[in-house]
ROLUM-119464 format. One record per residue (C-alpha): x, y, z. Coordinates in pm, whole numbers, padded with zeros to 5 digits, always signed. Layout:
XYZ
...
END
This chain:
-02778-01561-01510
-02685-01691-01139
-02771-02078-01125
-03035-02078-00898
-02943-02420-00676
-02719-02423-00374
-02331-02461-00383
-02197-02698-00122
-01870-02722+00038
-01783-03072+00143
-01479-03090+00301
-01301-03468+00355
-01038-03465+00633
-00718-03697+00536
-00775-04007+00688
-00424-04107+00754
-00281-03752+00836
-00217-03822+01215
-00128-04207+01180
+00167-04338+01370
+00339-03951+01357
+00564-03920+01644
+00515-03664+01932
+00625-03306+01759
+00906-03164+01928
+00844-02816+02066
+00847-02534+01831
+01108-02294+01829
+01085-01958+01643
+01389-01886+01395
+01546-01521+01407
+01372-01433+01095
+01023-01563+01230
+01050-01353+01488
+01143-01041+01311
+00864-01104+01082
+00618-01111+01363
+00757-00805+01520
+00729-00597+01209
+00362-00762+01147
+00206-00734+01473
+00352-00414+01625
+00097-00156+01605
-00272-00169+01578
-00437-00097+01270
-00447+00283+01124
-00785+00425+01189
-00851+00707+00918
-01000+01020+01021
-01344+01116+00917
-01330+01466+00875
-01654+01636+01042
-01579+01892+01199
-01785+01785+01518
-01559+01536+01575
-01281+01777+01588
-01122+01885+01952
-01176+02257+02007
-00827+02322+01964
-00813+02131+01629
-01115+02345+01499
-00963+02675+01641
-00616+02546+01428
-00875+02495+01118
-00962+02855+01124
-00630+02970+01241
-00469+02822+00895
-00751+02974+00659
-00706+03297+00810
-00323+03284+00757
-00344+03102+00414
-00616+03422+00322
-00346+03654+00455
-00056+03534+00270
-00221+03554-00038
-00437+03853-00039
-00688+03938-00349
-00494+03629-00525
-00607+03375-00297
-00915+03198-00485
-00728+03189-00833
-00358+03029-00615
-00525+02873-00352
-00668+02558-00493
-00606+02187-00545
-00745+01919-00728
-01014+02179-00879
-01100+02281-00510
-01087+02641-00381
-00885+02582-00021
-01050+02919+00115
-01408+02853+00005
-01596+02733+00334
-01715+02409+00233
-01635+02064+00338
-01397+01956+00039
-01163+02258+00142
-01179+02142+00478
-01064+01815+00419
-00747+01934+00251
-00687+02148+00511
-00738+01905+00764
-00490+01672+00612
-00174+01931+00632
-00253+02027+01014
-00302+01607+01098
+00065+01591+00900
+00227+01849+01146
+00029+01734+01472
-00216+02071+01421
+00068+02330+01467
-00086+02589+01245
+00271+02762+01139
+00474+02442+01000
+00104+02320+00837
+00107+02667+00642
+00486+02611+00537
+00389+02272+00432
+00086+02367+00218
+00293+02671+00086
+00529+02508-00035
+00297+02226-00166
+00084+02500-00388
+00433+02617-00524
+00580+02285-00643
+00212+02191-00755
+00225+02540-01002
+00585+02491-01092
+00553+02069-01143
+00264+02109-01341
+00049+01859-01094
-00283+02004-01205
-00280+01923-01536
-00010+01590-01540
-00332+01308-01590
-00344+01407-01935
+00036+01397-02066
+00123+01127-02285
+00471+01060-02075
+00540+00770-02325
+00571+00499-02030
+00319+00219-02229
+00512-00076-02127
+00487+00038-01739
+00154+00080-01725
-00024-00225-01547
+00327-00335-01429
+00530-00125-01228
+00296+00144-01092
-00100+00124-01147
-00466+00181-01012
-00655-00121-00987
-01013-00167-00843
-01101-00063-00440
-01043-00258-00089
-01346-00347+00061
-01379+00011+00254
-01410+00155-00112
-01084+00323-00099
-00888+00313-00481
-00578+00081-00483
-00234+00155-00586
+00008-00146-00669
+00374-00086-00701
+00641-00332-00813
+00966-00269-00964
+01099-00591-00997
+01116-00548-01369
+01392-00311-01325
+01634-00606-01239
+01670-00611-01575
+01981-00345-01665
+01822-00262-02040
+01521-00189-01885
+01697-00001-01602
+01899+00174-01810
+01598+00257-02084
+01393+00447-01775
+01664+00551-01526
+01985+00594-01768
+02033+00963-01719
+01922+01259-01530
+01625+01368-01791
+01481+01015-01778
+01466+00979-01413
+01289+01331-01422
+01052+01166-01670
+00975+00866-01465
+00907+01062-01128
+00674+01302-01341
+00523+00962-01446
+00515+00802-01100
+00312+01156-00966
+00081+01112-01255
-00012+00747-01160
-00078+00920-00773
-00286+01187-00917
-00516+00965-01116
-00541+00781-00831
-00633+01082-00587
-00897+01192-00869
-01128+00904-00720
-01113+01035-00357
-01420+01203-00234
-01250+01475-00051
-01592+01479+00158
-01648+01398+00568
-01683+01035+00606
-01617+00948+00254
-01318+00823+00061
-01053+01005+00117
-00750+00854+00067
-00583+00539-00127
-00453+00216-00015
-00088+00116-00153
+00056-00215-00202
+00422-00245-00261
+00550-00571-00414
+00939-00592-00314
+00987-00925-00512
+01303-00905-00734
+01342-00506-00649
+01693-00402-00695
+01744-00188-00405
+02066-00045-00476
+01977+00098-00810
+01692+00255-00706
+01778+00398-00401
+01795+00719-00578
+01451+00720-00725
+01292+00549-00442
+01405+00836-00207
+01312+01096-00450
+00958+00959-00481
+00917+00919-00140
+01048+01304-00081
+00772+01397-00307
+00516+01214-00182
+00581+01315+00177
+00600+01672+00112
+00292+01691-00127
+00067+01410-00030
-00018+01434+00320
-00277+01177+00431
-00311+01050+00125
-00268+00689+00202
-00479+00501+00451
-00241+00163+00428
+00056+00072+00267
+00085-00297+00242
+00433-00441+00176
+00451-00793+00037
+00643-01066-00052
+00890-00898+00174
+01218-01066+00202
+01341-01149+00579
+01613-00851+00569
+01342-00588+00503
+01168-00715+00836
+01507-00666+01020
+01552-00294+00858
+01209-00248+00965
+01289-00332+01326
+01574-00076+01321
+01409+00235+01176
+01102+00155+01356
+01143+00349+01659
+01195+00665+01473
+00831+00629+01330
+00526+00805+01463
+00300+00533+01590
+00040+00685+01357
+00281+00603+01042
+00333+00249+01169
+00002+00157+01263
-00047+00190+00857
+00209-00045+00766
+00091-00443+00687
+00421-00595+00617
+00380-00978+00422
+00677-01198+00396
+00672-01449+00057
+00388-01678+00040
+00145-01524+00203
+00057-01252-00066
-00325-01349-00116
-00391-01477+00284
-00304-01048+00359
-00470-00858+00056
-00787-01093+00145
-00821-00922+00485
-00857-00551+00277
-00939-00617-00084
-01209-00859-00209
-01072-01162-00436
-01222-01038-00748
-01043-00703-00686
-00717-00857-00634
-00472-00925-00948
-00433-01238-01056
-00068-01218-01041
-00122-01188-00599
-00368-01496-00614
-00683-01279-00691
-00926-01286-00935
-00896-00958-01155
-00748-00953-01504
-00691-00628-01650
-00948-00714-01917
-01185-00743-01634
-01207-00354-01529
-01337-00263-01871
-01679-00417-01810
-01789-00270-01503
-01745-00387-01180
-01625-00719-01128
-01895-01003-01030
-01843-01104-00685
-01632-01395-00568
-01753-01663-00298
-01464-01682-00026
-01364-01997+00144
-01060-02152+00305
-00901-02481+00265
-00759-02639+00565
-00421-02867+00594
-00540-03247+00535
-00856-03160+00354
-01019-03210+00014
-01254-02918-00077
-01540-03006-00365
-01735-02726-00456
-02070-02833-00596
-02251-02599-00896
-02592-02787-00893
-02896-02748-01161
-02679-02713-01480
-02941-02779-01789
-02878-02955-02096
-02714-02711-02330
-02647-02459-02050
-02244-02310-02070
-02104-02272-01707
-01795-02027-01667
-01592-01989-01375
-01292-01867-01225
-01098-02036-00930
-00810-01929-00752
-00629-02082-00401
-00336-01869-00270
-00010-02018-00285
-00193-02311-00466
+00058-02611-00426
-00200-02889-00410
-00428-03076-00685
-00723-02952-00888
-00978-03090-01065
-01335-02975-01285
-01581-03275-01373
-01959-03299-01445
-02171-03527-01289
-02472-03609-01514
-02812-03621-01328
-02947-03942-01574
-02839-04290-01375
-02628-04473-01614
-02443-04174-01750
-02074-04097-01727
-01905-03829-01545
-01660-03603-01777
-01332-03523-01659
-01318-03156-01738
-01001-03123-01605
-00801-03365-01498
-00635-03418-01130
-00314-03210-01172
-00100-03035-00929
-00092-02589-00937
+00234-02484-00875
+00261-02216-00614
+00314-01944-00930
+00003-02034-01104
-00257-01761-01188
-00622-01830-01121
-00796-02072-01314
-01035-01950-01597
-01247-02224-01779
-01588-02310-01922
-01791-02614-02005
-02125-02658-02259
-02309-02975-02093
-02510-03175-02326
-02713-03315-02045
-02839-03208-01687
-02618-03244-01423
-02386-03066-01180
-02011-02922-01199
-01776-03040-00929
-01471-02838-00858
-01204-02983-00636
-00904-02876-00443
-00684-03152-00244
-00472-03018+00036
-00462-03352+00185
-00100-03380+00206
-00034-03037+00350
-00079-02882+00718
-00121-02536+00553
-00433-02352+00552
-00510-02179+00230
-00767-01864+00160
-00950-01905-00182
-01202-01793-00368
-01455-01877-00717
-01716-01759-00889
-01918-01843-01149
-02219-01812-01405
-02432-01999-01609
-02561-01914-01987
-02867-02113-02067
-02892-02210-02498
-03128-02260-02694
-03184-02622-02775
-02869-02851-02866
-02817-03081-03157
END
């Protein structure tokens, strides 16, 4: 059960933070910083289509009907069996079919003939590739699941989130095992499509519903040159056959040269495509992801509270978010803990690099405070702390994060639950 007593956040500014400090020199942005800002702040955020027919312009409604007619004319009497995706007959007059057709129209700026060609090629590819049945296949990539590409939780708006991290392929043995020859590459591409299809099966295909996923791509240690062929083929497959299926593309642990490359090819991207991009440099991963995904749904390796085993126990327990400003120490006081109760907690601070401690303070006068976790410096790479403590007397738990020796503000989150116990000995 949840503790009934309120939680207080006590923020104590570092008293000597600005004492005897010389006047700061004018701040000059480096070339790299300027590139990062240009890449991050270039466009307004993407606004997803609602897919309500009533929201369409007259010209768009006309294009939708025209696409239906042309598709029906192309397939004739076989239209019902041949024209379907994700179990949805495209020529049936229903809202799910409309959502799919509108995705193809949007991808080609409502040019009907171009949309028809794209749709027909996609239908042909899905049949040849066996995309409709691929989710059930065992492709033998158990070692890559949950590491290289995987669906994990939802964002704040309910979109399924797909994480991609190719840093493991810097290991030459792993690279050869997966991409060693043409057949292995084809098998990997098939597996990567399987992961995407699993995500798409979570979509509503309904006006006003969740009709696209979120892609989070971790660029840390990614071997660019070695993965060029695989990356290009994945990109081509997805662009040609999964139009408007991604609401947002978040790039994390972005090296400085990526921003320079982005500034070069950005002029060739449409405003709509650019508005889907979010670029986050190393050190800002949790801060970026928390804007779109709640901490309890962010994987622990990215500064969240979610572990793979959590997803097997139903929806994650909600976390409380807070910030730790530079020069502050934050105390989280969890009061009302009864004797014999066990309190379990998770806590994380994005990019840690500060001190953390936990102590139990008994209510009884004269009782000693118990150092549950002694103060220690948490490394930037450390994942969320998960711990529990059984009290022998009533009191409160105090979790402390000390950021007094830093100027950087950090995002953070915690959650807890208290389980009452029978009388203790």
